[in-house]
TORKOL-550775 format. One record per residue: x, y, z of N, C-alpha, C in turn. Coordinates in steps of 0.001 Angstrom, whole numbers, plus 500000, padded with zeros to 6 digits. Each point is the difference from the previous one (the first is absolute). Layout:
// residues N
PT n_east n_north   n_up ca_east ca_north  ca_up c_east c_north   c_up
PT      X       Y      Z       X        Y      Z      X       Y      Z
...
//
This chain:
// residues 438
PT n_east n_north   n_up ca_east ca_north  ca_up c_east c_north   c_up
PT 595657  796411 530070  501590   499977 499462 499591  499644 498623
PT 498932  499497 499727  499684   499537 498751 499808  500917 498983
PT 499237  501163 500652  499418   501072 499306 500740  500866 500159
PT 501232  500442 500604  501119   500796 499850 501100  499016 498512
PT 499953  499011 499796  500671   499115 498832 499266  500248 498890
PT 498714  499952 500054  498863   500203 498492 500669  501818 500145
PT 499921  500534 500701  500250   501392 499539 500936  500037 499371
PT 501267  499597 500521  501652   500151 499452 499601  499343 499046
PT 499381  498909 499496  500090   499343 498669 499670  501062 498840
PT 498795  500348 500513  499143   501174 499133 500702  500987 499555
PT 500762  500444 501121  500863   501406 499683 501068  499620 499211
PT 500999  498876 500136  501030   499492 499133 499358  499835 498583
PT 498672  499367 499913  499694   499785 498278 499854  501577 499453
PT 499048  500747 500955  499788   501097 499335 501648  500760 499294
PT 500904  500292 500867  501040   500072 499586 500766  499662 499038
PT 499679  498432 499821  500542   499369 498838 499363  500677 498991
PT 498519  500162 499859  499424   500378 498856 500199  500931 499626
PT 500260  501292 501077  500067   501580 499517 501289  499557 499427
PT 501432  499527 500385  500775   500009 499434 500059  499296 498315
PT 499521  499192 499970  499528   499409 498541 499823  500815 499396
PT 498586  500735 500540  499081   500752 499009 501373  501809 499574
PT 500507  499904 500878  500969   501305 499999 501272  499610 499067
PT 500376  498623 499879  501142   499587 498807 499365  500022 498954
PT 498523  499353 499839  499528   500165 498676 499800  501351 499234
PT 499701  500934 501021  499595   501471 499796 501278  500774 499355
PT 500933  499613 500721  501428   500827 499447 500530  498900 498679
PT 499382  498968 500004  500948   498880 498865 498586  499949 499047
PT 499410  500683 499683  498723   499800 498906 500050  498866 499007
PT 501408  500304 499064  499815   499248 498708 500881  498761 500371
PT 500158  499692 501234  500711   498527 500303 498888  498562 500317
PT 498755  500687 499833  499178   499046 499931 499682  499667 498536
PT 501028  499690 499246  499212   499229 498470 499430  498991 499936
PT 500000  498784 501211  499241   498866 499583 498320  500491 499916
PT 500167  501294 500726  498477   500405 499839 499434  500823 498244
PT 501075  500210 499417  499838   500982 498958 500448  499333 498395
PT 500732  498835 500449  500273   499611 498390 499209  498460 500217
PT 499816  499435 498608  499342   499144 499912 500074  498979 498635
PT 500091  498502 500157  500132   499359 498819 498273  500270 499250
PT 500406  500364 498387  498722   500429 499282 499160  498585 500021
PT 498646  499644 500072  499091   499284 499586 500155  499370 498676
PT 500226  501041 498839  500808   499571 498652 500831  499834 499624
PT 500982  500126 501091  501621   499898 499520 500175  498486 499830
PT 501246  499773 499432  500395   498744 499636 500862  499228 500852
PT 499037  499026 500644  500496   499306 501132 500540  498286 498811
PT 501138  500571 499826  500353   498942 499075 501286  498930 500233
PT 499847  498740 500423  500766   499320 500063 500896  499642 499238
PT 501608  500414 500585  500909   500445 498827 500525  498183 499355
PT 499469  500425 498696  500473   498768 499002 499595  499094 500793
PT 498797  499738 500518  499487   498702 499760 499472  498968 499136
PT 499535  500713 498918  499947   499500 498485 501259  499543 499268
PT 500731  500693 500557  501190   499824 499441 501050  498796 500416
PT 500018  499346 501146  500813   499442 500499 500168  498374 499172
PT 499722  499654 498729  500137   498855 499606 500863  500731 498573
PT 499886  501258 499627  500658   500199 499089 501533  500387 500583
PT 500208  500289 501236  500830   500397 500545 501063  498888 500411
PT 499376  498851 500424  500515   498557 500158 500803  499143 498306
PT 499330  500933 499340  500291   499582 498581 500863  500686 499114
PT 500498  501261 501077  501181   500488 499590 501560  499141 500362
PT 499285  499013 501131  501635   499561 500322 500195  498862 499204
PT 498934  499036 499267  500076   498808 498949 500288  500738 498701
PT 499304  500827 499865  500220   500697 498742 501674  500627 499010
PT 500278  500856 500877  501461   500695 500185 501075  498861 500584
PT 500838  499649 499407  501086   499380 500340 500986  500788 500794
PT 500064  501264 499840  500949   501207 500583 499423  500063 501719
PT 498721  500272 499911  499191   500523 501120 500104  498665 501134
PT 499492  498716 499047  500465   498748 501069 501446  499980 500332
PT 501173  500059 498943  501081   500132 500908 500450  501070 500756
PT 499469  501181 499880  500019   500935 500923 499875  499477 501722
PT 498891  499245 499767  499613   499808 501577 500294  498312 500783
PT 500056  499045 498874  499964   498751 500357 501309  499412 500752
PT 500922  500939 499545  501391   499635 500728 499754  499878 501632
PT 499120  501073 500766  499277   500542 501142 499757  499126 500833
PT 499229  498995 499069  499194   499324 500821 500461  498264 499936
PT 499392  499305 500758  500333   498694 499746 499008  499305 499229
PT 500684  498589 499814  499191   499481 498684 498292  499735 500316
PT 499772  499427 501716  498754   499845 499801 498823  501097 500209
PT 501033  501017 499918  499347   501702 500005 499758  500541 498833
PT 500810  499423 498536  499645   500708 498896 498843  499672 499537
PT 499038  499467 500365  498651   499609 499665 499119  501035 500303
PT 500614  500697 501254  499100   501463 500185 499749  500874 498822
PT 501257  499881 499128  499562   501373 498965 499131  499573 498890
PT 499372  498656 500060  498861   499665 499290 498652  500334 500773
PT 500525  499913 501350  498464   499731 500966 499575  501506 500372
PT 498764  500720 499143  499523   501178 500505 499832  500226 501218
PT 499363  498838 500668  499819   500171 501545 501122  500449 500980
PT 501050  499237 499499  501260   500447 500738 500892  501384 499576
PT 498937  500770 499294  500778   501403 499943 499313  500969 500598
PT 500415  500684 500968  499833   500913 501081 499980  501386 499172
PT 499237  500747 500247  499758   501275 498847 499724  500952 501350
PT 501298  501183 499847  500159   500761 501018 500233  501442 499694
PT 500267  501079 500690  500529   501016 500198 499884  500984 498652
PT 498798  500408 499572  499510   500675 498626 500515  501280 500741
PT 500726  500596 498302  500175   501221 499968 499674  500412 498862
PT 499564  501555 499410  499477   499978 498943 500231  501410 499742
PT 500202  500643 498890  500299   501319 499794 498773  500260 498408
PT 499333  500801 499618  499413   500836 498938 501125  500170 499038
PT 499284  499786 498863  501102   500761 498721 499017  500423 499206
PT 499719  501296 499866  499084   500961 499654 499744  499770 498333
PT 501538  499888 499782  500335   499899 498248 499316  498578 499593
PT 500122  498531 500414  499408   498942 499920 498503  499592 500308
PT 499312  501256 500943  498712   499792 501003 499837  498542 500355
PT 501581  499419 500634  499798   498757 500544 501011  500529 501295
PT 499601  499159 501280  500891   499420 501091 501274  499292 499579
PT 501104  500164 500743  500900   498793 499718 499833  499478 501436
PT 500227  499136 500085  499869   499170 501386 501260  499049 500047
PT 500326  499777 501249  501316   498872 500857 499338  499557 501005
PT 499989  498669 499890  499719   499121 501261 501502  499161 500465
PT 499716  499443 500989  501064   499053 500377 499341  498716 499744
PT 500608  498989 499239  499468   498655 500259 501060  499243 500650
PT 499317  499391 500840  500623   499064 501242 500058  498679 499451
PT 500726  498739 500129  499951   499275 499121 500620  498806 501136
PT 498604  498907 500512  500482   499211 501203 500582  500464 500774
PT 499357  501341 500445  500910   500689 501299 502025  500138 500064
PT 499907  499524 499088  501843   500007 499873 500643  501060 498960
PT 499386  500632 498836  500210   500598 498978 499313  500894 499889
PT 500308  501471 499607  499380   500804 499221 500055  500925 498786
PT 499266  500024 499330  500056   500893 498780 499155  501255 499825
PT 500475  500835 498970  498847   501346 500274 499624  499710 498135
PT 498473  500100 500002  499295   500115 499296 499189  501241 499333
PT 500501  500577 498488  499185   500809 499713 499176  499661 498934
PT 498825  501510 500081  498808   499631 499087 499344  501016 500149
PT 499229  500482 499084  498754   501164 499880 499041  499395 500019
PT 498967  501305 500596  498564   500142 500220 499444  501289 499611
PT 499189  500030 499387  499217   501024 499584 499171  501010 501450
PT 499609  501044 499190  499304   501004 501168 498848  499505 501127
PT 499656  498775 499626  499255   499550 500918 500340  498537 500605
PT 501363  499926 499554  500632   498786 500820 499628  498672 499245
PT 499736  500191 499024  499621   498851 499276 501694  499465 499224
PT 500176  498619 500103  501731   499820 499492 499955  499953 498106
PT 501423  500487 499950  500229   500111 498586 500441  499313 499347
PT 499913  499318 499136  501056   498385 499705 500930  500762 499096
PT 499992  500379 499506  500602   500476 498660 501825  500569 500101
PT 500374  499204 499451  501691   500375 500413 500315  500804 499516
PT 501009  501027 500984  500784   501072 499553 501426  500098 500335
PT 500648  500997 499624  501229   499930 500347 500067  501235 500522
PT 500700  500362 501569  500436   501187 500539 501209  499775 500406
PT 500517  500635 498942  501653   500069 499663 500163  498813 499705
PT 500844  499067 501051  500344   498980 499501 499172  498717 500638
PT 499088  500430 500895  499241   499456 500656 498574  499176 499630
PT 499713  498714 499707  498887   499653 499480 498840  500234 501129
PT 498520  500333 499542  499185   499936 500910 499218  499685 499240
PT 499092  498759 500329  500263   499670 501264 500771  498867 500204
PT 500579  499863 501240  501228   499060 499845 501077  500232 501193
PT 500730  498858 500552  500823   499849 501132 501213  501178 499598
PT 500197  500761 501121  501394   500911 499593 500882  498765 500361
PT 501223  500506 499017  501259   499009 499844 500700  500744 500956
PT 500086  499323 501271  500809   500350 501465 500722  498874 500289
PT 501352  500082 499630  501328   498767 500493 499338  500432 501672
PT 499912  498249 500387  499924   499756 501615 501102  499527 500287
PT 500761  500594 500972  501282   499515 500722 499599  498278 500663
PT 500833  499122 499529  499999   498573 500385 499829  500133 501675
PT 499091  499209 500418  499658   499847 501668 499234  498886 500219
PT 500557  499520 501174  498640   499126 500343 499497  499876 501220
PT 499730  501139 499980  498834   499975 501083 499070  500868 499274
PT 498715  500101 500679  498633   500652 499894 500338  501446 499742
PT 498304  500370 499093  500293   501067 499756 500855  500688 499022
PT 500686  499322 499050  500973   500676 499296 499096  500690 498611
PT 500740  500983 499663  499384   500728 498537 499484  501147 500596
PT 499395  500619 498939  499418   501784 500247 498885  500092 500731
PT 499493  500843 501242  499025   499993 500819 499740  501313 499953
PT 498953  500365 500527  499526   501395 500566 499847  500997 498592
PT 499505  499939 498976  500424   500525 498621 499141  501458 500318
PT 500748  501344 499635  499204   501181 499890 500429  500486 498806
PT 498987  500021 499187  499973   500957 498358 500107  501156 499929
PT 501074  500849 499526  499147   501347 499980 501087  500524 498635
PT 499506  501476 499820  500585   500667 498671 501150  501002 500500
PT 500885  500203 499116  500719   501215 500422 500384  500406 498783
PT 499792  500952 499229  500308   500760 498606 499083  499085 499026
PT 500530  499306 499090  499732   499370 498947 500410  498411 500500
PT 500694  500093 500714  500035   498362 501027 499305  499339 500899
PT 500000  498953 499736  498974   499037 500877 501183  498935 500865
PT 499711  500138 501237  500554   499307 501125 499115  498728 500786
PT 500725  499148 500241  499268   499189 501650 501144  499961 500410
PT 500017  500624 501596  500778   499679 501040 499462  498625 500808
PT 501018  499454 500403  499811   498755 500530 500662  499645 501008
PT 499896  498787 500981  501240   499445 500783 500102  498516 499491
PT 501261  499801 500280  500315   498649 499934 500963  499479 500402
PT 500355  498515 500506  501347   499554 500522 501024  500190 499080
PT 500965  500232 500183  501245   499446 499409 500819  499129 500145
PT 500865  499819 499226  501111   498819 500392 500351  499396 501406
PT 500383  501552 500651  500287   499494 501319 499371  500359 501048
PT 498532  499805 499358  498515   499571 500832 499686  501422 500844
PT 500369  501281 499682  499840   500925 499939 498700  500570 499616
PT 499049  500755 500349  499008   500152 499393 500207  501767 499817
PT 499848  500069 498462  500420   501800 499590 499052  500187 499476
PT 499902  501354 499229  499244   500707 499440 500450  500128 498418
PT 499196  499597 499059  499950   500220 498538 499539  500684 499527
PT 500268  500257 498648  499058   501085 499013 499670  499447 498902
PT 499313  499397 499358  499832   499464 498442 499366  500996 498980
PT 500971  500327 498888  499696   500983 499300 499251  499290 499044
PT 498488  500261 499069  499665   499753 498755 500845  500127 498866
PT 500233  501121 499583  500497   500174 498910 501833  499198 499488
PT 500306  499636 500926  500966   499405 500010 500071  498353 500430
PT 499276  500042 500899  499942   498482 500454 501215  499864 501289
PT 500382  501053 500185  500876   499794 501387 499950  500221 501285
PT 500260  498862 500771  500131   500220 501578 501173  500563 500655
PT 499399  501423 500857  501372   500594 500379 499746  499637 501652
PT 500782  499431 500783  500561   499950 501127 499758  501368 500737
PT 499360  500587 501271  499971   501315 500630 500457  499693 501143
PT 501411  500668 500008  500607   500083 501628 500115  501685 500209
PT 500266  499987 501334  499750   501280 500778 500870  500589 500715
PT 500783  501087 499953  500993   500579 500889 499592  500838 501174
PT 499828  500089 501329  499642   500613 500548 501160  500584 501103
PT 500571  501162 500183  500922   500231 500887 501436  499262 499701
PT 500391  499898 498967  500856   499559 499061 500078  498346 499906
PT 499274  499385 500805  500069   498617 500344 499077  499066 498554
PT 500424  499321 499057  498978   499265 499267 499031  499092 500534
PT 498745  500092 499565  499099   499143 500981 499222  499316 498978
PT 500243  498101 500362  499266   498848 498693 499831  499182 500934
PT 499089  500152 500775  499542   498565 500465 498445  499499 499808
PT 499425  499991 501247  498474   499540 499747 499165  501207 500136
PT 499982  500478 498074  499366   500814 499926 498488  500065 499118
PT 498852  500562 500254  498938   499734 499643 498862  501217 500282
PT 499211  500058 499166  498644   501110 500229 500690  501370 500145
PT 500931  500308 498856  500163   501277 499601 498772  500567 499168
PT 499644  501267 499961  498736   500698 499710 500723  500766 498817
PT 499735  499790 498736  500410   500950 498862 499538  501124 500008
PT 500526  501184 500070  499810   501340 499988 500596  501060 498614
PT 499048  500214 499383  500570   500529 498499 499615  501577 499965
PT 501242  501265 499496  499988   501242 500204 500519  500315 498681
PT 498980  501103 499613  500145   500492 498765 499831  499023 498842
PT 499337  498768 500351  499677   498937 498820 501415  499239 499554
PT 501101  500400 500918  501223   499383 499172 500985  499650 501359
PT 500207  500420 501253  500485   499897 501144 499560  498841 500673
PT 500557  499234 500598  499908   498601 500230 500257  500239 501419
PT 499315  499774 500921  499996   500183 501550 499672  498874 500662
PT 500368  499230 501195  498844   499122 500671 499932  500535 501062
PT 498794  499768 501210  500039   499879 501171 501065  499218 500443
PT 500954  500052 500679  500597   498797 500753 498865  499348 501010
PT 500041  500853 501228  499008   499649 500962 499197  501137 500220
PT 499150  499568 500684  498950   501204 500474 500130  500127 501773
PT 500882  499468 500700  500141   500224 501555 500729  501364 500179
PT 500720  499960 498606  500837   501322 500199 499830  500795 498466
PT 499014  499916 499520  499333   500575 498217 501956  499667 499386
PT 500364  499061 499585  501464   500235 499719 499786  499577 498557
PT 500321  501277 498997  499748   499974 499012 501873  499877 499243
PT 500356  499021 498844  500508   499752 499387 499918  500222 498257
PT 501080  500648 499587  500047   500496 498636 500776  498594 499120
PT 498920  499330 498951  500748   499182 499207 499858  500270 498632
PT 500343  501335 499356  499627   499937 499212 500985  499510 498967
PT 501251  499776 499885  501120   499660 499857 500492  498333 500133
PT 499198  499406 499325  500075   498508 500059 501368  499363 500311
PT 500866  500607 499424  501592   499467 500346 500837  500421 500840
PT 499399  500669 500887  500430   500445 501200 498953  499544 501181
PT 500502  499928 501618  499298   499740 501335 499257  501357 499891
PT 498489  499538 500152  499218   500890 500715 500581  500856 500902
PT 499856  501433 500138  500516   500806 500670 498516  500617 500991
PT 500249  500090 501542  499119   500335 501124 499748  501765 499632
PT 498679  500178 500036  499697   501459 499561 499670  500545 501499
PT 498785  499516 500490  499700   500767 501277 499136  498649 500840
PT 500317  500789 501042  499284   498949 501106 499683  500791 501152
PT 498570  499405 500684  499269   501093 501495 499407  498802 500548
PT 500361  499908 501204  499175   498853 500888 498581  500231 500065
PT 499256  499170 499726  498560   499716 499787 499521  499025 500962
PT 498991  499875 500358  499066   498799 500924 498771  499607 499703
PT 499840  499126 499927  498287   499641 499580 500158  498506 500968
PT 498609  499744 500177  499696   498716 500981 500179  499061 498976
PT 500645  498844 500700  500438   498641 498902 500750  500430 498609
PT 500694  501267 499663  500851   500197 499363 499130  500048 498608
PT 500999  500761 499060  499587   499932 498666 500629  499631 499367
PT 500015  499223 498910  500698   499398 499200 499770  500343 498353
PT 500819  499590 499246  499757   500795 498240 498591  499001 499525
PT 499538  500991 499111  498827   499208 499348 500426  500634 498790
PT 498571  500921 499135  499797   500037 498893 501503  501094 499585
PT 499899  499740 498438  501040   501605 499630 499335  500705 500222
PT 500361  501546 500059  499724   500955 500468 499668  500785 498533
PT 498277  500877 500270  499612   500205 498629 500013  501299 500018
PT 500384  500945 498954  499508   501795 500632 498893  500282 499826
PT 499503  500695 500941  498379   500544 500272 499575  501222 499503
PT 499504  499595 498556  499633   500920 499127 501381  500763 499551
PT 500169  501282 500122  501322   500453 499383 500965  500902 500952
PT 499631  499590 501080  500559   500458 501046 501101  499539 501086
PT 500815  500377 500756  501289   499102 500353 499309  499271 501271
PT 499121  499435 499864  499425   499261 501178 500127  498694 499105
PT 499845  498484 500713  500295   499035 499398 499270  499275 501301
PT 498946  498785 499464  499084   499082 500383 501139  498386 500013
PT 499643  499565 500989  500490   498306 500194 499235  499382 501006
PT 499847  498944 499737  499370   498574 501326 501039  499295 500641
PT 500577  500346 501173  500888   499458 500787 499072  499003 500646
PT 500770  499056 500435  499083   499296 500836 500333  499532 501657
PT 499247  499049 500852  500185   500262 501373 500297  498637 500397
PT 500681  499342 500950  500279   498893 500512 499529  500045 501418
PT 499315  499679 500651  499893   500058 501211 499229  498761 500506
PT 500379  499783 501275  499809   498371 500839 498753  500318 500292
PT 498901  499137 499833  498635   499823 500319 500047  499283 501200
PT 499106  500315 500814  499224   498503 501272 498749  500331 500350
PT 499245  499204 499966  498710   499658 500516 499872  498674 500291
PT 499325  499824 501295  499613   498901 500415 500884  499202 499767
PT 499986  498758 499407  501166   499045 499799 500681  500334 498456
PT 499860  500994 499194  500502   499847 498897 501113  501462 500296
PT 501139  499170 499289  500925   501323 499848 501142  499772 499036
PT 500119  500876 499105  499970   500152 498915 501013  501230 498884
PT 500719  500128 499223  500316   501619 499641 498966  499959 498977
PT 499686  501433 499950  499447   500426 499029 500271  501100 498644
PT 499402  499940 498999  500459   500946 499134 498890  501409 499653
PT 500530  500882 499661  498893   500939 499376 500708  501619 499570
PT 499151  500109 498552  500754   501128 499732 499893  501427 500952
PT 500850  500625 499579  499589   501627 500540 500519  501229 498789
PT 499247  500541 500059  500138   501331 499048 500987  500666 500450
PT 501117  500251 499082  501349   500731 500344 499549  501546 498755
PT 500864  501071 500541  499831   501538 499270 501153  500415 500144
PT 500854  500025 498778  501213   500841 500648 500189  500900 499137
PT 500555  500862 500444  500688   501542 499089 501398  499592 499411
PT 500416  500877 499403  501176   500205 499090 500296  501552 499804
PT 500878  500329 500493  500330   501179 500087 501634  500066 499410
PT 500131  501180 499203  501564   500093 499010 500542  501246 500289
PT 501439  499614 499733  500632   501487 500583 500190  500492 501193
PT 500217  499255 500975  500460   498580 499552 498985  498782 500276
PT 500540  498953 499701  499055   498872 499724 499557  499399 501239
PT 498832  499921 499991  499643   499302 501511 498450  499316 499900
PT 500196  498751 500953  498868   499426 500044 499030  499903 500930
PT 498731  500298 500457  499375   500143 501083 498647  499063 500143
PT 499977  499238 500959  499191   499390 500265 498902  500440 500558
PT 498840  500497 499270  499019   500940 500752 498855  499962 500498
PT 499434  498240 499937  498670   499517 500189 500285  498353 500115
PT 499568  499508 500604  499509   498427 500442 499066  499869 500390
PT 498816  499302 499207  498767   499179 500644 500317  499232 500760
PT 498454  499531 500651  500382   498908 501194 499864  498753 498857
PT 500476  498808 500733  499710   498808 498881 498355  499824 499466
PT 500149  499752 498584  498740   500171 499587 499489  498450 499513
PT 498823  499790 500141  499551   498635 499547 498488  500094 498985
PT 500115  501279 499640  498719   500162 499132 498733  499148 500118
PT 499827  500199 501443  498510   499303 500694 500111  498537 499803
PT 500815  499170 499697  500469   498686 499688 499305  499925 498744
PT 499799  500513 499067  499270   500060 498556 500485  498658 499220
PT 501720  500107 499916  500421   499453 499197 499884  498555 500475
PT 499714  499657 501053  500397   498678 500910 498514  499123 499750
PT 499229  500400 499837  498658   499730 499636 499856  499757 498363
PT 499184  498899 499953  499542   499483 498415 499784  501150 499314
PT 500095  499686 498726  500611   498653 499023 501642  499937 500340
PT 500427  500750 500960  501662   499925 499773 500216  498522 501061
PT 499500  500362 500910  500303   498489 500907 498699  499307 500114
PT 500007  498653 500944  498963   499572 500602 499103  500458 500876
PT 500718  501609 500896  499421   500704 500993 498705  500077 499799
PT 498689  500523 500719  498777   500166 499754 500028  501339 500582
PT 500329  500515 501138  499686   501293 500311 501050  500192 500923
PT 500329  501741 500324  501141   500545 500564 499972  499020 501545
PT 499087  499819 500380  500261   499536 501231 500400  498504 500091
PT 500064  499209 498772  500038   498723 499867 502294  499738 499854
PT 500191  501938 500157  501403   499929 499699 500934  499677 500914
PT 501040  498833 500067  501002   499711 500926 501082  500271 499672
PT 500436  501188 501127  501762   500802 500040 500693  498952 499634
PT 499438  498969 500418  501636   498489 500256 499735  499263 498985
PT 499151  500019 499068  499570   499357 498774 499899  500729 498813
PT 498877  499874 499252  499502   500679 498685 500444  501303 500258
PT 500050  500417 500859  499913   501768 500062 501703  500711 500299
PT 500740  499086 500169  501281   500368 500729 501001  500794 499061
PT 499899  500184 498761  500723   500537 499042 499354  500821 498996
PT 500320  501547 500124  499284   500550 498886 501259  501057 499692
PT 500452  500092 498819  501106   500677 499232 499460  500688 498919
PT 500008  501703 499733  499931   500475 499012 501383  500416 499235
PT 500269  499323 499028  501277   500173 499225 500157  500681 499260
PT 498952  500472 498984  500211   501332 498993 498696  500595 499717
PT 500373  501647 500186  499081   500700 499676 499970  500320 498171
PT 499134  498859 499185  500622   499743 498722 499350  501500 498870
PT 498755  500495 500742  499457   501076 499027 499069  500627 500819
PT 499736  501508 499620  499560   500884 501076 499395  500792 499167
PT 498477  500027 500189  498834   500681 499109 499863  501263 501130
PT 500730  501051 499739  499517   501007 501214 498503  500634 499557
PT 499598  499891 498805  498607   500904 499842 499310  499347 500282
PT 500043  498467 500074  498654   499024 500613 500465  499380 501461
PT 500977  500892 500762  500581   499110 501323 500155  498622 499694
PT 500571  499360 499170  499800   498624 500148 501732  499474 499992
PT 500573  499338 500525  501233   499307 500009 499817  498489 499840
PT 500924  499449 498764  500252   498591 500260 501083  499584 500846
PT 499998  499186 500878  500999   499791 500632 500077  498437 500037
PT 501093  499270 500257  500165   498380 499736 500179  499864 501682
PT 499648  498861 499978  500044   499300 501492 500262  498710 500329
PT 500950  499273 500657  500313   498492 500543 499242  499802 501413
PT 499202  499211 500107  498981   499459 500809 501018  498880 500473
PT 500328  499383 501185  500648   498848 500538 500848  499591 499368
PT 500816  500804 499153  500868   499325 499179 499615  498626 498987
PT 498656  500169 499389  499197   498965 499777 499134  500327 498653
PT 499626  501393 500420  498905   500694 498758 500475  501407 499640
PT 499924  499967 498761  500722   501530 499466 498462  500615 499467
PT 499954  501091 500379  498891   500807 499187 500395  501436 499692
PT 499060  500398 499264  500151   501018 499455 498191  500630 500265
PT 500400  501415 500643  498653   500669 500418 499837  501279 499492
PT 498709  500936 500148  500013   500939 500023 499267  500729 501323
PT 500890  500936 500282  500108   500673 501258 499522  501631 499433
PT 498686  500505 501261  500119   501432 499762 499715  500528 501175
PT 500183  501438 500153  500159   500621 500945 501352  500903 500409
PT 501092  499357 499202  501484   500119 500616 499876  501877 499421
PT 500037  500154 498657  500165   500988 499807 499479  501633 500531
PT 499007  500176 500597  500044   500836 500652 500487  500220 501335
PT 499974  498593 500723  500527   499934 501167 501754  501263 499665
PT 500548  498944 499212  501177   500446 499787 500430  501266 499640
PT 499006  500976 498864  500208   501105 499744 499331  501001 501878
PT 499210  499677 500513  500198   500435 501193 500565  499881 501152
PT 500640  498473 500002  501454   499903 500958 501216  501008 499682
PT 500155  500114 498640  500981   500970 499024 499979  501266 500770
PT 498720  500797 499646  499763   500940 500654 499990  500505 501222
PT 499531  498830 500989  500344   500174 501477 501554  500341 500321
PT 500882  498995 499549  501417   499932 499974 500671  501454 499425
PT 499324  500482 498771  500904   501273 499519 499522  501184 501132
PT 498682  499852 500612  499578   501371 500640 500473  499413 501289
PT 500986  499331 500534  500162   499801 501415 499058  499523 500744
PT 499075  499129 499530  499234   499985 500875 499946  498626 500373
PT 500885  498883 499447  500040   498828 500097 500845  499726 500844
PT 500022  499281 501186  501367   499818 500646 501014  499216 499664
PT 501727  500708 500088  500856   499567 498972 500743  498805 500843
PT 499588  499758 501088  500650   498976 501026 499415  498612 499975
PT 499368  500001 498617  499190   498306 500031 499299  499631 500854
PT 499431  500582 501360  499427   499355 501194 498655  499628 499772
PT 499450  500365 498968  498648   499909 499756 500147  498562 499313
PT 500787  499590 499289  499969   498516 499071 500046  499313 501486
PT 500992  499974 501321  500185   499437 501156 498833  499922 501020
PT 499365  501151 500157  498945   499926 501042 498787  499045 499304
PT 499640  500428 498710  499032   499282 499271 500347  498636 500192
PT 501234  499492 499676  500125   498665 500099 499785  498981 501269
PT 500395  501192 501211  499774   499583 501290 498353  499812 500117
PT 499466  500649 499276  498666   500026 500220 499455  498673 499483
PT 500316  500112 498541  499709   498586 499259 500068  498969 500475
PT 501195  499398 500878  500563   498738 500090 500137  500032 501451
PT 499773  501242 501045  499873   499420 501497 501993  499839 499983
PT 500393  500670 499145  501872   499986 500526 500421  500504 501059
PT 500654  499735 501019  500734   500857 500734 500378  501333 499456
PT 499865  501197 500953  499826   501126 499670 501031  500695 500513
PT 501449  500102 499425  500734   500750 500980 500047  501529 500674
PT 498919  500652 499524  499542   501119 500437 499380  499782 501566
PT 499609  498775 500052  498955   499569 500852 501111  499354 501451
PT 500751  498623 498861  500502   499224 500705 501372  499821 500143
PT 500524  501783 499199  501433   500017 500406 501076  498744 499891
PT 501097  500120 500784  501214   499201 499474 499611  498307 499933
PT 498597  499637 500404  499751   498470 499571 499860  499530 498964
PT 499979  501175 499093  499663   499421 498335 501596  500006 499138
PT 500211  498909 499752  501158   499806 499254 499755  500399 498510
PT 500822  500642 499094  498997   500176 498704 501128  499275 499365
PT 499448  498753 499294  500907   499409 499150 498954  499549 499047
PT 500171  499338 498939  499617   500060 498814 498443  498716 499865
PT 499732  499813 501014  499003   498830 500470 498981  500840 501138
PT 498686  500179 499774  499527   500452 501357 498933  499043 500480
PT 499923  499591 501372  498861   499182 500618 498674  500472 499935
PT 499047  499252 499203  498379   500574 499831 499486  499124 500977
PT 499059  500650 501079  499248   499279 500742 498714  499961 499763
PT 499782  500494 498945  498361   500067 499524 500008  500471 498757
PT 498784  499670 499064  499661   500262 498950 498596  500463 500039
PT 499767  501123 499459  498512   500512 500492 499563  500913 498485
//
């Protein structure tokens, strides 16, 4: 009996191994973790670590800035404005300004876990901070964006999750913020005039305006402003006219284990009609006594067709970890990949902006947020050739259009229940239960 069970066990494992090899062969470019890397000589720059003192000094030196924030804090909390250890720097986003040869960056400053503001600054091409003051439109850089914060007695007031991008000659920051009605809404800050525009959305003639966040900016022809409203239906909305509610353009059902949520603004790849972004996954992890939610970036490639206008999500990678390199010293206190605790220091990794892409050298500058506590800019290599090959495969109809490669590989990578194998037992929700991590 034991011999029969052993033979049966061997056969099952052989079949599973064959299936995994077949999937990997069918989806050769979905193994991005094996082909992209953080450069050894890249910029492991902890964001604004040397500038926390000057940031806290802003609140004491500028009466206007102080009066913008102080009404939202209790008396005993106002001292946090001068305490650099109480300033949490998070969610970095950046664009490269070739005419200035500098990065324009935005980070969220969280004060005493109660209120947030957005801080703009410059960095040179090697990610060294530039402290020279300069006006971008009416916006002073470096400095805090003057955004009126609705009165609220609850925590997490003020702008959050900034995403900076350029449309034509205008520079914008998309962010979400609690409004006076305590509903979270999307807003757009415009550098040229300093205005903040509330964004609403109209779908099926119903005005939507409730708990909104994670809209992904998508600029077409360097001027038309769209957002990916969600990835589940790959729902695209047109927000070009800031005086009107955004309108729905397209939507198509899309499924991905753990769900995909809005990430970095889409950037045009070369001069093609393909656009690249890093969304992120939110997946429930459980192993031994540990149970938590983990976040990882996933590369997405979208194609835009015209006449008529159409958006297609043509590729999604597996969740990426960059071999855990961002979590290892000198960024954090973690010594090696084996020491990463997925429910601790290794829980959250989000890629927030594709800041600059050097196609000839195959180097991409990307900003990351780690565990909402560490903000990093890093150089990533290996993406250019992969994206070129993926586009070639898609154009010549050799890349499956049903997006099942991403699903199958995620099942292998995370050990997630597979609907092809487990049938109706699997429910498609925004979070999946991971039984192991290898």
